[in-house]
Structures are given as structure tokens and as C-alpha cells.
N, C-alpha and C positions, 0 to 999 in steps of 0.2 A: 829478588831475582828469580825465585821459583814461580811466582805469579806472573812475572813478565814473560817467561818462556811458555807458560801454559796459554796465555792470551796474546800470542805473537800477532802483531799488526801486519797482515800481509800486504796492505797497501804501501808499506815502505819499500817493499821489494820493487814496486812499480813507481817509484819516485813520488808516492803520495797522492796521485791523481786518479780519480775514478775513470776519467776519459781515457787515459793511457792504459788503465787496467783492463777495460773492456774494448779497447781499440775502436772507440766510437767514431774518431776522426778518420779512420781508414776505410770507412764504408759509406755508401750513399743510402741512408735510411729513409729516404723519400719513397723508395721502392720496397715492395713486400719481399719477404724471404723467398728464395728460389724463383725470382721473377722470371717469367717466360716459360716456366715449367708447369707441373701439375698444380692443382688447387692446394693451398696450404690449409691443413685442418686446424681449426680453432675450437677447442673444447670450451664449454661454458658451464658453470654451476652458480647457483643463486642461493643465498640464505636470506629469507624474509625476516626483517627485524620487527616490523609493525605495519599493520593495515590501519592507517590513521582515520580515514573517513570514507563514507559512501554518500554521495549526493544524488538524490533522485531528481531534483530540479535541474542540475547541470548535466546529469547522466555521466558521471565520472567517478573515479576513486583515486585516493592518494595512498601510496605505498613507500615505505623506506626499506631498502634492501642492500645487501653486500653482493656486488656483481663481480665475478671472477672469470678471467680468461686464461687459457692454457694453450701455448703454442711453442714451436721450436724455431729458433733463429740462430743458425750456426755462426753468424757474424758476431754474436755476443759470447761465444764460448771462450773459456780462459783456462789456463793450466792450474791445477790444484792438486796438492798431495793428500788432502783430507776429503775431497769430494763433497765439500760443504757448499751450500748456496750462500749468495750474498744478497742482502736486502737493502733496497734504496727507497727514497720517498719520491714525491712527484716531480722533483726537479729533473731527474734523469728521463722521465717520460717524454719530455719535450724534445729529446735529442735522439730518440730511437723510434722505430716503427712499432706502432700498436694497432690493434684492430679497430676499425671505425664503426663500431656497433652503435646503433641508435634505437630509440623506442618509437615504434610505429604507433600512430594515433595518440601520441602524448601531447598534452596541452602545456605543461610546465614541468621542468625537471632541473635539478642542480646537484652538484657534488658538494658535500658538506666541507666546510673550510675552517672549522673551529677545533683546535687552535691553529692548526695548519690544514692544508688540503688533505682530505682523508683518502690518500692514494698510496698504495704499497706496490712495489716492484721487486720481485724476487727472481734472481738469475742463477741458474745452476751451471756447473762447469761445462756440461755438454751442450749448452745453448738453450735448454728448456727455460721457459719464462712463465712466471705466474704474475698476473696483473690484477689487482683488486681495487675496487672503489666502493665507497659508501654514498649511495644515491637516493634521493627522494624524488619520486616522479608522480605526476598526476596525469592519468590517461583516461581516454574515453571508454565508456562501457555502455553498450547498447542494451537497454533494459526493456522488458516487456511487462507492462503494468496491468495486463488483462485480468490477473488474479489478485491484484493488490487489495489488501495487505496480507493475503494468504498465499504469497508468492515465493518463489525461489529464483535467484538471479545467478547467472554464470558470467563472470568477467574474465578478460584475458589481458595479460601484459605481453606485448610482442616485441621481439628483438630481431634485428636484421642489420646486415652491413649496408652502408649507404652507398659506397662506390664500387665495391667488388662483387661481381656476379658469382655464381656457383662455379664458374670456370677458374676463378682466381682464389676464392676463399670459401671454405666449406665450414659453416657453423654447425655444430652438433652438441647435444647434451652429453657431457663428459661421462656420466655414470647412469644414463637413463633417467628413470623416475627418482633415483637416489640423488640426482644432481640438485633437487630442490629440497631445501631444508627450511623449516619454519620454527619460530619460537613458540614454545608451548603456552606462553602467557598472552598470546594474541587474542584479543576479544573485541567485540563491538557491542555498542549499546543496543542496537535495533536488529542485529543479525547474528545468526549462529553460523560459524564457518564449518561447513560440512566436509570439504575435501579440497586439497591442493594436488594438482598433477600437471605433467609436462607433456607437450606434443611438439611435433615439428613437420613442416611441409615447404613446398616451394611456392614462392610468390612471383607472379609474372607482371612485368611492366612493358607496355607495348613499345616504349622508346628505348629502353635500356637492356631488357632481358630478364632472365630468371635469377632469383636470389633465394638463399636459404633463410627461412624465418622460424624462429623458436617461439613457443607459446608457453606462458605460465598461466594456467587456468585455475580458477578457484570458484567454488560454488557456495553461495550464501543463502541461508533460509531466514526469513524474517520472523522476529519474535512477535507473536500475536497479542500477547497480554497487554502491551501498551495501548494498542488500538481497541482492545475490548474495553478498557477503562475510559479512554478518551473519545471513542466514537460510537461503538456498538451499544454499550450499556446506556449512555445518554439518549441515544435515538430510540431505543426500546422503551425507556421510561417515559419519553415524551408521547410515544404512541399509547402507552397504558394510561398516561394522564388524560389524554383526549377522550378516553372511554368513560371518565368519571362524569362527563356531561350527560350520559345516558341515564344516570341515577338522579339527576337534578330535575326538579319540576319544570315542565315546559313553559310555565308562565314566568319563570325566573329568567327573563330575557338577558339582563346584564351579566348575570353569572355564567350562562352558557356561551354567550357570544364572546365575552372576555377570555374565558378558558380556551375556546377554540382558536381565537386570534393569537393568544400567547403561545400555544403549542406550535402553531404554524410558523411564526416568527422564529421560535427557538430552533426548529428543524432547519429553517433557512440559514440561520447562523452556523449550525453544525456543518452543513453542506459547504458553505463558503469557507469555513476554517480548514476543512480537509482539502479542498481544491487549491487553496492558497499555498500549501506546502508541496504541491505536486506540479509536474510539468503539464503544459497544456496539450495533452495528447488528444487525438481525434477519435479515439475508440472508448468504449465503455469499460470501466473498471469494476471489479467485484464490489468494492465499497460503494460505488455509485449505484449499483443495483439495490443494495441494502437500504441505502439512505433515501433514494427516490421512492422506493416502495413504501417505506415508513412515512415519507412525506405525503404519499397519496392516501395512506390510512388516516393520517391526521386531517388532511383536507377533506376526505369523505365524511369524517365525523362532524365537520362544520356544515357540510351540505346536508347531512342527516337532520340537523336541527333546523336548517332552512326548510326542509320538507315538512318537518313536524309543525313548524310555526305557520307555513302556508296552508296546510290541511286544516289546522285549528281555525284559521281565519275563514276558510271556505265553509267549514262546518258551522261556525257562528253566523255567517251570512244566510245559510240555508234555514237556520233556526229562526232568524228574524222574519225571513219571508214566510215561513210556516206559521208563525204567530200572527203575522198580518193577514194571512189567508184564512186562518181559523181562530178568531178572537176568543172563542169559548175554550177555556182550558180546564173545564170541570172543577172549578174552585181552586186551582193551583195558581199562585201569583206568577206573573210573567217573568219576574226577575229571577225566579228559582227554577225555571224549567230548562230542560236540556233534551237533546235528541237521544233516541235509543242508539246506543253504541255497542251493543252485543254483550254487555256485562249482565243484562237481565234476560231471562228466558221469556219466551212467548206467553207461558202461563202466568209468570209474575207480572207481566204487563197487563194481561187481561184482568187479573185480580185487582189491580189498582182502580179499575173502572167503578168499583162499588164503594170507594173511600168517600167518607163524608168530609166536609170542609174542615171540621175540627180536627179530624185525624190527620189531614194533610198538613194543617198548621203545626201540629206536634212533630210531624216528621221533618218539617222545615227547620226546626230549631236544633236538630241534630247536626253535628259537624261532619264534613266529608261525606255528605249523602249524595245519592244520585236519584233524580226524579225523572220520570218518564213523561214526556209531552204526548198526550193523547188527543188525537183529532176526533171530534164528535161529528158524526154525519149520520145520514139515514141509510148508509150502505150496509149490506148484510155482513155478518161476522166472517164469512169466507173471504170477501174481498179485503177486509181489514187484516185477516191473517196473512193473505198474500203480500200486503204491504209491509207487514212486520218481517216476513221472511226475506223480502228484498233488502230491508235495512240490515238484517243479520248477515246477509251474504256480502254486504259491502263493509263489514265492520273493520277489516284490515286497512282499508283506505281511509275510512272516517274515524277510526279510533287511533288517535295519536299515541296513546299509551302502548298499543301493540307494536308500533314502529320501534320505540325505544326498547321494548322487551325483546324483540327479535334482534335488534342491534347488539344487545348485551351478549348474545350468543354467537352471532354471525361474525362480528368484528374480531373478538379474540380467537375463535376457531380458525378463521381464515389466516390470521397473522401467525399463529402457531404452525399451521400447515406450511406457510411460506418459509418459516425458519427451518423447519425440518428438511425441506427441499434444498434451501440455500446452503446450510452447513454440510449436508451430505454431498453436494456437488463440489464445493470449493475447499472442503477440508482435506 
């Protein structure tokens, strides 16, 4: 008996019917409260439960939230001695007036219905109403990928009345920035959530007028470590691998060609993989700059060997012509003679003129030796010296070893300089 008196069922006073308790049948709830009068203020607050996903390809995000509306409808007031509110589920919502708020630029949205519709309606004796829903919405987010993947994105979820202009319904954040609450456990795999904040403004439609629009803004910063492992490090390693060919003998054609082709194809695969997971935007992204510059370095290493091979062929052709023009090689066999390529000084070349045949044969048996082809003629020493100086002056062009040697310094130095500029600009 004591428990019954403490939990007295007030619905029995009104014959046990909610409709009679709130006098729902006595009013026309197709019209807003205070119809024909000033705009009815509707306060809004939101609690974000989760930020489920961010899609760069579709340029949208998915968010689950609790959306709450606050307004006053005197038609729902009821007498109460305790001044306590009454709570109802979604069945009463279909019988009374509620704000027609929708999500602007939303693609998909739904109210959760497990195990029943996740809707709550709380009515106070003076007619104040709290209307709460649990909603998952997928909305559009215009993203700028100019600095991808070193970018930050700002997305907005926009709320607005569909039918009522600002002359009939005034949407506002109930407690300013405090109207937006977020779960501390919200996290994303690729993004760091930097900030949530609210804004509001008027939106104009040429056919219908001005509407109050509320914004839930959040800023996301992308985690870079994933892209360092999957994109930047592999691309850098491929560029460094292409430099290995500078240390391989130029006569090892299969080794240098296969290494160059392999690095070029690998860079193409990396570029294709990155672009496959991105929308087809018409502007250049930061990752495109890095990958294509790396691709150019790899491609230039292939062209470098093409130049080395071509100059070697030209050099050998000149040697054959010179041997045909000057058949006398001062006792040095034709098969072992080479042109002066700058590795010997002029004095060393002149000293070879006094070698005997036996001495030259002994020199031939040494491995990795360089023999100077001397043209014998009746010209004076001065003209011969001028010819030697001409060969020395062209050693950079004719000496294929020099091209590889300079490439070992120029390629790494230029790539390091590019990385310094790139990371200083985009970091």
C-alpha cells in the first residue's frame, strides 16, 4: 500500500488514456504552435556518438548522433501537482506537431529502430517539449586534396527546417558552443579529430525565402605515418635503387637495363595504387608531386645509361676509324688499343713512345690496364701535343666513366635538395 501511494499512476485520473491526458484530440496539430504569430523558437543540441567513416573517393562522411529539439507548445500543457514531466516513445510523435528539421546535403540517413524506434518525447506540465532521436547520417563533405596526404579537412553537418522559413520557425543552438557534445572515445584510423564547433546563419532560396541553418563543423587532420610507410618510403627506396646502376660496369648491359626497367615499372605501380584510392580530381596533389618527381629521377637514371652506352659506341667507332687510318701502332696489338680518355697525362703518353715491343707485351698481360693508341707521323711534337690537348678537353664527353662518376653525386644531391624543399613547403 505504501509503494502504491508513492508511485501513484496519474494516468488513472484521466481514464488511462494518453490522448485524453494531453488533450491531443482537442487541437489541430497540423499547424505549428502560435500559428499566425511570431516565429516559434526551437532550440537544438547534439551529442555526437561516433564518426564512423570518412570517404575520400565519395567525398562524404558518416556520423551517428543524438539530435534533440526544445520548444514550447501550450496545447500539450497539463495540470500537475508535482511539476514532473512525462516521457513517451515514438508513437505519440505521429499525433502532435514536431519541427521538420532535415540534414542539408545528406546522401543517406535513418533513425535507429532496434529494438524499437529510438525516439523519445518528454512533455512538461507548462507545455515545454524535449524531442530526441538517434540518427545515423551520411552527408557530403567538399574536400580539397591539394595538400594530400599532408592535408586537413573541415566538414559540416547542416540542419535546417524544410517547410518553415525564419518568419515561422527560428532554429538556434540552445547553449551556444556548449550545445555540441562529443564522445571522448571518438577516433578514426586515418584522421586526428582536432576540433568540433557550431555556427549558424541564414540560407536563402530564391523560390521560398530565408531559412535558419545550423552547422556542426569539425576539423580533421590526416595521419601521415600510414602514407610514409605505404607511399613515400617505397618511392624513395626505388629512386635510391635506380642509383645502383651508376656503380655497375657500363658493359654489363643486361644488369643495368633490367634494373632501370624494374624501378620504372615499380614506380608506375605505386602511382597507380595511390590514384586508385583517390577521386579523379583535375588538380595536382602533394603526393603527385613527390611521386612524379621520383619517377622522373628513376627515368633519368635509365636515360643516363642510354647516354653512356651511346657514347661508348661512338668512342669505339672513332677508335676503329683511327686504327684504319694509322695502321702503325708502334708494336701494340690492335685488339688491346684504346683512345686517350683523360686518365693519362700528356707526359705519360709521350713516355710510351719509347717502349719496346717486349715491354708492351708485358703490359698487355696485366688485368684492367689502359693502353694509349699513339698515331705515328712525321708531324712535329708541337702538333702532336695540340692533338693530345684536344682529346683531354673532350674527356667528359668521351669518358663514359666520368658520366657515371658525376651522376653518383648529382642525382643524390638533387633528390635530397628536392626533399628539403618538399617537406618544408607541405609539412
